[in-house]
DRENDO-1510 file (C-alpha; in Angstrom, 1 decimal, always signed):
<recs>
REC; n; res; u; v; w
REC; 1; MET; -0.4; +6.9; +11.3 .
REC; 2; LYS; +0.9; +10.3; +10.2 .
REC; 3; GLY; +1.5; +10.6; +6.5 .
REC; 4; TYR; -1.0; +7.9; +5.3 .
REC; 5; TRP; -4.6; +8.7; +4.6 .
REC; 6; LEU; -7.4; +7.7; +2.1 .
REC; 7; ASN; -8.3; +9.9; -0.8 .
REC; 8; CYS; -11.0; +9.8; -3.5 .
REC; 9; GLU; -9.7; +9.9; -7.0 .
REC; 10; LYS; -12.9; +11.5; -8.3 .
REC; 11; CYS; -13.9; +14.3; -5.8 .
REC; 12; ASN; -10.5; +14.5; -4.0 .
REC; 13; LYS; -12.1; +14.2; -0.5 .
REC; 14; ASP; -9.7; +12.9; +2.2 .
REC; 15; TYR; -10.7; +10.3; +4.7 .
REC; 16; THR; -9.0; +8.8; +7.8 .
REC; 17; PHE; -8.7; +5.0; +8.1 .
REC; 18; LYS; -11.3; +5.1; +10.9 .
REC; 19; GLU; -13.8; +6.8; +8.6 .
REC; 20; MET; -13.5; +4.0; +6.0 .
REC; 21; THR; -12.5; +0.9; +7.9 .
REC; 22; GLU; -12.6; -0.5; +11.4 .
REC; 23; HIS; -9.0; +0.5; +11.9 .
REC; 24; THR; -7.4; +3.7; +13.3 .
REC; 25; SER; -4.4; +3.6; +11.0 .
REC; 26; LEU; -2.7; +2.1; +8.0 .
REC; 27; THR; -0.6; +0.0; +10.2 .
REC; 28; SER; -3.6; -1.5; +12.0 .
REC; 29; PHE; -5.4; -2.0; +8.7 .
REC; 30; LEU; -2.4; -3.8; +7.2 .
REC; 31; TRP; -1.6; -5.9; +10.2 .
REC; 32; ASN; -5.1; -6.9; +11.3 .
REC; 33; GLU; -6.9; -7.2; +8.0 .
REC; 34; PHE; -4.8; -7.1; +4.8 .
REC; 35; LEU; -2.1; -9.5; +5.9 .
REC; 36; ASP; -4.7; -12.1; +6.9 .
REC; 37; SER; -6.3; -11.8; +3.4 .
REC; 38; ARG; -3.5; -13.4; +1.4 .
REC; 39; CYS; -3.0; -10.2; -0.6 .
REC; 40; ASP; -6.7; -9.6; -1.4 .
REC; 41; GLN; -6.3; -6.5; -3.7 .
REC; 42; SER; -10.0; -5.6; -3.3 .
REC; 43; LEU; -9.3; -4.6; +0.3 .
REC; 44; LEU; -7.1; -1.7; -0.9 .
REC; 45; THR; -9.9; +0.4; -2.5 .
REC; 46; PHE; -13.1; +1.8; -1.0 .
REC; 47; LYS; -16.2; +3.6; -2.4 .
REC; 48; CYS; -16.5; +7.3; -1.7 .
REC; 49; PRO; -19.7; +8.0; +0.2 .
REC; 50; VAL; -19.9; +11.4; -1.4 .
REC; 51; CYS; -19.4; +10.7; -5.1 .
REC; 52; ASN; -19.1; +6.9; -5.3 .
REC; 53; GLY; -15.6; +7.3; -6.7 .
REC; 54; LEU; -12.6; +5.1; -5.9 .
REC; 55; VAL; -10.8; +5.8; -2.6 .
REC; 56; ARG; -7.2; +4.8; -2.4 .
REC; 57; ILE; -4.4; +4.7; +0.2 .
REC; 58; THR; -2.4; +7.9; -0.3 .
REC; 59; TYR; +0.8; +9.3; +1.1 .
REC; 60; HIS; +3.6; +11.8; +0.4 .
REC; 61; PHE; +6.8; +10.4; -1.1 .
REC; 62; PRO; +9.8; +12.0; +0.6 .
REC; 63; ARG; +11.7; +13.9; -1.9 .
REC; 64; ALA; +13.1; +17.4; -2.1 .
REC; 65; GLU; +9.7; +18.3; -3.7 .
REC; 66; ARG; +7.0; +16.5; -1.8 .
REC; 67; LEU; +5.1; +14.2; -4.2 .
REC; 68; THR; +1.7; +12.6; -3.5 .
REC; 69; VAL; +1.4; +8.9; -4.2 .
REC; 70; LYS; -1.6; +6.6; -4.4 .
REC; 71; VAL; -1.5; +2.9; -3.9 .
REC; 72; LYS; -2.8; +0.5; -6.6 .
REC; 73; HIS; -1.5; -2.9; -5.4 .
REC; 74; ILE; +0.3; -4.3; -2.4 .
REC; 75; VAL; +1.8; -7.9; -2.1 .
REC; 76; TYR; +3.9; -9.3; +0.7 .
REC; 77; ARG; +6.0; -12.2; +1.7 .
REC; 78; THR; +6.3; -13.5; +5.2 .
REC; 79; CYS; +9.9; -13.7; +6.6 .
REC; 80; ASP; +8.6; -15.0; +9.9 .
REC; 81; GLU; +5.4; -14.8; +11.9 .
REC; 82; ASP; +5.7; -11.1; +12.6 .
REC; 83; PHE; +7.9; -9.7; +9.8 .
REC; 84; TYR; +6.6; -9.0; +6.3 .
REC; 85; GLN; +8.4; -7.6; +3.3 .
REC; 86; MET; +6.1; -5.7; +0.9 .
REC; 87; LEU; +6.1; -4.5; -2.7 .
REC; 88; TRP; +3.7; -1.6; -3.4 .
REC; 89; GLU; +2.7; -0.6; -6.9 .
REC; 90; THR; +1.9; +3.1; -6.7 .
REC; 91; TYR; +1.6; +6.1; -8.9 .
REC; 92; PHE; +2.3; +9.8; -8.5 .
REC; 93; ILE; -1.0; +11.7; -8.8 .
REC; 94; HIS; +0.4; +13.9; -11.6 .
REC; 95; GLU; +1.4; +10.8; -13.6 .
REC; 96; PRO; -1.3; +8.2; -13.0 .
REC; 97; ASP; -0.3; +6.0; -16.0 .
REC; 98; LYS; +3.3; +5.5; -14.8 .
REC; 99; PRO; +3.7; +2.9; -12.1 .
REC; 100; VAL; +6.2; +3.5; -9.3 .
REC; 101; TYR; +7.3; +0.7; -7.0 .
REC; 102; ASP; +7.9; +1.1; -3.3 .
REC; 103; PHE; +9.4; -1.5; -1.1 .
REC; 104; LYS; +8.4; -1.5; +2.6 .
REC; 105; TYR; +8.1; -3.8; +5.5 .
REC; 106; ILE; +6.0; -4.2; +8.6 .
REC; 107; SER; +7.0; -5.9; +11.8 .
REC; 108; ASP; +4.8; -6.7; +14.8 .
REC; 109; CYS; +2.2; -4.0; +13.9 .
REC; 110; ASN; +4.9; -1.4; +14.1 .
REC; 111; ALA; +4.8; +1.5; +11.6 .
REC; 112; THR; +8.6; +2.0; +11.4 .
REC; 113; GLY; +9.1; -0.2; +8.3 .
REC; 114; LEU; +6.5; +1.8; +6.4 .
REC; 115; ASN; +8.8; +4.8; +6.5 .
REC; 116; ARG; +12.0; +3.0; +5.7 .
REC; 117; PRO; +13.1; +1.1; +2.6 .
REC; 118; ALA; +13.0; -2.7; +2.8 .
REC; 119; ILE; +16.3; -4.5; +2.3 .
REC; 120; MET; +16.1; -8.0; +1.0 .
REC; 121; ALA; +18.0; -10.8; -0.8 .
REC; 122; GLU; +17.6; -11.2; -4.5 .
REC; 123; LYS; +15.7; -14.5; -3.9 .
REC; 124; HIS; +13.2; -12.7; -1.7 .
REC; 125; LEU; +12.8; -9.8; -4.2 .
REC; 126; GLN; +12.0; -12.4; -6.9 .
REC; 127; GLU; +9.4; -14.0; -4.6 .
REC; 128; LEU; +7.7; -10.6; -4.3 .
REC; 129; VAL; +7.8; -10.0; -8.0 .
REC; 130; ASP; +6.4; -13.5; -8.8 .
REC; 131; LEU; +3.6; -13.0; -6.2 .
REC; 132; PHE; +2.9; -9.5; -7.7 .
REC; 133; ASN; +2.6; -11.0; -11.2 .
REC; 134; LEU; +0.2; -13.7; -9.8 .
REC; 135; LYS; -2.0; -11.5; -7.6 .
REC; 136; CYS; -2.1; -8.4; -9.8 .
REC; 137; HIS; -2.3; -10.0; -13.2 .
REC; 138; LYS; +0.7; -8.0; -14.4 .
REC; 139; PHE; +4.2; -8.9; -15.5 .
REC; 140; LEU; +7.3; -7.6; -13.9 .
REC; 141; LYS; +10.7; -9.2; -14.6 .
</recs>
């Protein structure tokens, strides 16, 4: 999928999903592996074959000035069997200690929701926050 790739935090080498996983894109990885894992956070990082550093999902955040973002955590809730709302904890590469939260969705292995904001009821937002606190051992209100 255009706009999403894998990048090493240590040596800054870029990888495609095919180079690091059995999948050709982020959409395929999320749909066919991550969603089946019940939010297994260990699936979101990889070891760099060059420097043994940590490799993370990376993308550009669409603003007037393009900012590069790396993913720390993803949790999701199921709306029905082929629609998932997601909360991504990310950070801008120039401010790694300041978390930024991105809300996305994926439907039927279609990438459209990864490029649009997710809209949800307050109850569903709270479910995502509660799941994030449980799976990521953090506390969001």
